[in-house]
VOMIKE-858296 format. One line per 10 residues: number of its first residue (from 1); their letters; for each residue x, y, z of N, C-alpha, C. Coordinates in steps of 0.02 Angstrom, whole numbers, plus 50000, padded with zeros to 5 digits. Layout:
N
NUM) A) X/Y/Z/X/Y/Z/X/Y/Z ~ ...
// end
This chain:
169
1) XXXXXXXXXX) 50044/49949/49991/50000/50009/50013/50019/50080/50010 ~ 50012/50116/49964/50064/50172/49960/50049/50217/50024 ~ 50096/50299/50046/50061/50308/50076/50018/50361/50090 ~ 49988/50369/50017/49915/50420/50020/49867/50365/50042 ~ 49878/50325/50032/49817/50239/50046/49795/50227/50130 ~ 49878/50223/50126/49847/50205/50190/49851/50262/50272 ~ 49847/50324/50246/49843/50389/50277/49772/50386/50257 ~ 49756/50372/50202/49669/50364/50196/49620/50314/50211 ~ 49664/50258/50234/49644/50219/50277/49641/50221/50358 ~ 49699/50255/50362/49700/50253/50441/49660/50316/50461
11) XXXXXXXXXX) 49631/50355/50403/49611/50433/50435/49534/50397/50437 ~ 49494/50338/50381/49449/50334/50381/49415/50274/50444 ~ 49479/50223/50479/49467/50195/50524/49444/50245/50610 ~ 49486/50317/50591/49486/50368/50655/49415/50403/50683 ~ 49392/50397/50609/49323/50443/50601/49256/50369/50614 ~ 49258/50342/50594/49234/50279/50609/49213/50252/50699 ~ 49310/50266/50736/49291/50247/50790/49283/50304/50825 ~ 49265/50360/50814/49260/50398/50828/49178/50444/50822 ~ 49149/50383/50777/49086/50403/50776/49072/50431/50695 ~ 49140/50476/50671/49109/50507/50628/49074/50555/50612
21) XXXXXXXXXX) 49026/50539/50555/48971/50608/50528/48925/50604/50568 ~ 48894/50525/50600/48850/50508/50597/48823/50484/50704 ~ 48905/50522/50711/48905/50519/50794/48834/50580/50807 ~ 48822/50547/50870/48756/50590/50927/48764/50624/50966 ~ 48763/50692/50984/48804/50733/51021/48756/50695/51085 ~ 48779/50707/51156/48761/50684/51215/48688/50741/51210 ~ 48644/50725/51231/48580/50781/51267/48587/50756/51326 ~ 48564/50831/51382/48545/50815/51431/48521/50811/51456 ~ 48497/50790/51505/48450/50726/51549/48363/50802/51530 ~ 48311/50761/51533/48245/50799/51538/48239/50831/51614
31) XXXXXXXXXX) 48228/50888/51653/48222/50952/51692/48153/50876/51729 ~ 48153/50851/51772/48109/50821/51847/48050/50859/51828 ~ 47981/50823/51806/47918/50863/51798/47896/50879/51884 ~ 47884/50975/51886/47886/50989/51926/47785/50948/51965 ~ 47798/50977/52031/47729/50936/52070/47655/51018/52085 ~ 47619/50985/52060/47560/51030/52068/47572/51079/52129 ~ 47553/51112/52133/47545/51133/52230/47489/51113/52247 ~ 47471/51116/52288/47393/51117/52324/47395/51127/52392 ~ 47437/51163/52428/47466/51213/52486/47386/51256/52468 ~ 47348/51272/52541/47291/51318/52525/47246/51313/52543
41) XXXXXXXXXX) 47181/51348/52558/47103/51331/52556/47051/51325/52522 ~ 47033/51276/52525/46998/51235/52444/46934/51256/52466 ~ 46864/51245/52454/46821/51255/52459/46795/51187/52433 ~ 46744/51129/52473/46723/51049/52454/46659/51044/52423 ~ 46642/51030/52424/46571/50988/52397/46597/50908/52401 ~ 46570/50878/52456/46557/50792/52459/46495/50759/52415 ~ 46492/50739/52380/46439/50717/52360/46435/50634/52364 ~ 46386/50635/52403/46395/50548/52439/46308/50514/52420 ~ 46346/50456/52401/46305/50393/52364/46290/50327/52402 ~ 46225/50313/52416/46268/50268/52480/46169/50179/52440
51) XXXXXXXXXX) 46186/50114/52460/46140/50089/52472/46168/50067/52520 ~ 46111/50037/52534/46083/49992/52623/46090/49922/52587 ~ 46130/49871/52604/46124/49812/52580/46082/49790/52605 ~ 46062/49792/52650/45969/49741/52670/45921/49757/52630 ~ 45901/49807/52605/45854/49803/52562/45875/49857/52481 ~ 45901/49875/52467/45954/49875/52441/45929/49987/52418 ~ 45895/49991/52475/45872/50056/52474/45911/50108/52452 ~ 45918/50140/52430/46001/50202/52399/45980/50287/52383 ~ 46025/50292/52396/45999/50384/52374/46083/50433/52363 ~ 46061/50478/52387/46133/50517/52368/46116/50607/52413
61) XXXXXXXXXX) 46160/50629/52454/46142/50667/52496/46234/50719/52479 ~ 46222/50795/52479/46289/50839/52483/46304/50859/52539 ~ 46356/50845/52549/46386/50873/52596/46438/50945/52590 ~ 46440/51020/52615/46501/51044/52603/46546/51086/52653 ~ 46611/51105/52651/46635/51126/52704/46715/51146/52657 ~ 46781/51142/52701/46805/51167/52670/46898/51098/52670 ~ 46939/51121/52653/46989/51065/52639/47052/51121/52656 ~ 47082/51127/52706/47152/51194/52715/47229/51097/52695 ~ 47270/51116/52658/47325/51082/52648/47377/51108/52645 ~ 47441/51053/52681/47486/51110/52657/47551/51081/52638
71) XXXXXXXXXX) 47589/51080/52596/47637/51020/52545/47704/51019/52567 ~ 47705/50953/52548/47806/50928/52584/47830/50949/52528 ~ 47876/51007/52507/47894/51001/52445/47944/50954/52440 ~ 47956/50879/52408/48001/50835/52386/48021/50829/52316 ~ 48088/50833/52299/48126/50790/52260/48095/50725/52264 ~ 48104/50674/52186/48072/50632/52176/47997/50657/52147 ~ 47971/50593/52139/47902/50549/52129/47822/50583/52171 ~ 47859/50606/52228/47795/50615/52280/47816/50694/52318 ~ 47760/50742/52331/47733/50769/52395/47713/50764/52464 ~ 47723/50759/52509/47652/50749/52541/47621/50799/52575
81) XXXXXXXXXX) 47556/50759/52590/47490/50811/52629/47484/50823/52670 ~ 47478/50860/52706/47443/50855/52791/47390/50955/52776 ~ 47346/50913/52807/47309/50969/52826/47227/50964/52887 ~ 47191/51002/52867/47119/50969/52868/47070/50976/52859 ~ 47020/50941/52867/46955/50970/52817/46901/50972/52880 ~ 46842/51019/52852/46776/51052/52898/46711/51027/52873 ~ 46674/50991/52914/46615/50993/52869/46565/51043/52896 ~ 46532/51082/52859/46499/51139/52874/46427/51098/52904 ~ 46389/51149/52953/46331/51093/52980/46281/51099/52960 ~ 46287/51123/52888/46232/51141/52869/46197/51096/52776
91) XXXXXXXXXX) 46204/51056/52761/46122/51017/52800/46164/50946/52829 ~ 46237/50933/52816/46260/50874/52869/46310/50913/52924 ~ 46294/50850/52970/46314/50879/53034/46375/50912/53054 ~ 46406/50924/53091/46464/50969/53065/46522/50899/53129 ~ 46562/50937/53056/46620/50887/53088/46713/50918/53070 ~ 46749/50908/53087/46835/50926/53063/46886/50863/53088 ~ 46896/50864/53031/46951/50799/53037/47013/50801/53021 ~ 47065/50777/53023/47112/50770/52990/47145/50751/52899 ~ 47196/50776/52879/47202/50755/52794/47266/50724/52816 ~ 47297/50695/52770/47356/50652/52761/47356/50619/52687
101) XXXXXXXXXX) 47419/50634/52649/47420/50619/52575/47461/50621/52540 ~ 47452/50623/52473/47508/50636/52437/47468/50649/52353 ~ 47510/50685/52331/47518/50694/52267/47569/50709/52210 ~ 47558/50654/52162/47619/50669/52102/47636/50703/52048 ~ 47700/50713/52007/47693/50749/51961/47648/50770/51911 ~ 47604/50692/51907/47551/50692/51856/47497/50709/51873 ~ 47494/50746/51931/47449/50786/51960/47383/50727/51998 ~ 47396/50654/52001/47382/50615/52042/47376/50621/52116 ~ 47316/50599/52152/47296/50638/52212/47280/50590/52267 ~ 47322/50557/52313/47287/50515/52344/47283/50557/52443
111) XXXXXXXXXX) 47238/50553/52470/47206/50560/52513/47177/50523/52586 ~ 47177/50543/52628/47137/50520/52696/47126/50539/52723 ~ 47064/50551/52732/47001/50609/52775/46939/50558/52769 ~ 46907/50613/52816/46831/50619/52810/46773/50550/52760 ~ 46722/50551/52781/46667/50529/52740/46627/50557/52777 ~ 46569/50610/52776/46547/50641/52783/46475/50632/52801 ~ 46438/50618/52862/46396/50549/52877/46324/50617/52855 ~ 46276/50551/52833/46205/50600/52834/46182/50631/52871 ~ 46126/50662/52842/46100/50740/52883/46032/50721/52931 ~ 46016/50637/52900/45951/50596/52931/46004/50547/52960
121) XXXXXXXXXX) 45955/50492/53013/45996/50434/53035/46036/50434/53078 ~ 46079/50381/53091/46133/50347/53122/46178/50327/53120 ~ 46205/50355/53065/46264/50331/53014/46296/50375/53051 ~ 46369/50359/53081/46435/50376/53084/46476/50405/53066 ~ 46506/50460/53053/46554/50474/53021/46609/50443/53004 ~ 46636/50436/52936/46685/50345/52911/46762/50434/52910 ~ 46797/50435/52981/46825/50463/52970/46921/50449/52938 ~ 46891/50400/52919/46985/50376/52868/46947/50354/52815 ~ 46916/50375/52776/46916/50376/52696/46971/50362/52645 ~ 46989/50351/52619/47060/50308/52571/47033/50359/52512
131) XXXXXXXXXX) 47060/50400/52476/47007/50427/52422/47084/50451/52374 ~ 47067/50437/52296/47107/50442/52260/47084/50484/52215 ~ 47129/50515/52159/47098/50539/52133/47153/50570/52098 ~ 47117/50666/52059/47177/50688/52000/47165/50787/52029 ~ 47211/50817/52036/47200/50886/52011/47211/50895/51941 ~ 47149/50917/51904/47172/50934/51811/47199/51007/51803 ~ 47196/50979/51740/47263/51075/51710/47189/51123/51731 ~ 47148/51131/51761/47104/51216/51762/47109/51220/51856 ~ 47166/51152/51901/47171/51164/51967/47089/51152/52019 ~ 47049/51088/51954/47004/51072/52012/47032/51001/52052
141) XXXXXXXXXX) 46996/50996/52105/47024/50916/52117/46967/50889/52129 ~ 46966/50833/52136/46924/50779/52085/46948/50704/52137 ~ 46897/50687/52187/46937/50624/52222/46895/50563/52236 ~ 46909/50496/52237/46833/50482/52274/46860/50411/52302 ~ 46787/50411/52318/46829/50341/52417/46781/50301/52410 ~ 46769/50233/52435/46705/50194/52461/46730/50158/52506 ~ 46694/50153/52544/46686/50131/52633/46606/50083/52658 ~ 46618/50036/52682/46560/50002/52722/46575/50008/52765 ~ 46481/50042/52805/46503/50083/52863/46433/50031/52913 ~ 46458/50013/52971/46390/49976/52988/46347/50020/53029
151) XXXXXXXXXX) 46272/50035/53014/46246/50109/53033/46188/50076/53093 ~ 46209/50113/53175/46190/50084/53192/46100/50112/53203 ~ 46034/50053/53239/45980/50081/53232/45944/50057/53218 ~ 45857/50033/53249/45818/49979/53209/45810/50011/53114 ~ 45809/49959/53090/45807/49986/53020/45872/50006/52986 ~ 45910/49999/52997/45987/49993/52963/46014/49962/52939 ~ 46072/49961/52981/46130/49909/52962/46177/49911/52912 ~ 46223/49872/52866/46269/49882/52858/46243/49930/52783 ~ 46283/49958/52775/46278/50011/52703/46332/50044/52661 ~ 46358/50051/52605/46418/50048/52564/46399/50131/52543
161) XXXXXXXXX) 46464/50177/52556/46474/50235/52534/46489/50235/52478 ~ 46495/50305/52443/46518/50322/52398/46535/50389/52393 ~ 46603/50409/52442/46604/50493/52452/46643/50511/52371 ~ 46602/50540/52329/46643/50601/52283/46683/50673/52307 ~ 46738/50675/52323/46739/50749/52346/46773/50789/52285 ~ 46751/50851/52267/46759/50917/52203/46784/50994/52261 ~ 46821/50992/52227/46859/51038/52282/46884/51098/52220 ~ 46879/51166/52242/46895/51212/52195/46932/51278/52264 ~ 46990/51334/52236/47012/51350/52302/46984/51427/52260
// end
């Protein structure tokens, strides 16, 4: 082989070894998605649907109140939430309850808090219902929990309650 050919082959091999013209430049990692900020006071409507197990009697009632949340900013995939919920005394019985939970970057929310009791009858508050839901792009929080409750008293018994929480700031 002649010297010019050796140089050409060496140059070609060095380009292949270094990636040549087709080399892909390294990319910076994507920034971590930001967490929705749920800190503050929220006006809440609970829509509660129920079914009495003994006879299938079913219905729905609405309770109103507020939710006050603080959010621990964390790095990673979630932030913890804490605070309290208040059920207003009209039309449902008054109650104040702790709230705990978490929020993820995609807006998914898990809360543990109250299930308001009905305006009538002997069914108790459910102070530890596990809600799952989402904060949407407009900032509205929607979550749902289901709980089986044993309601004391004549004609009562076991009920299934579906608590649908809808909140706005």
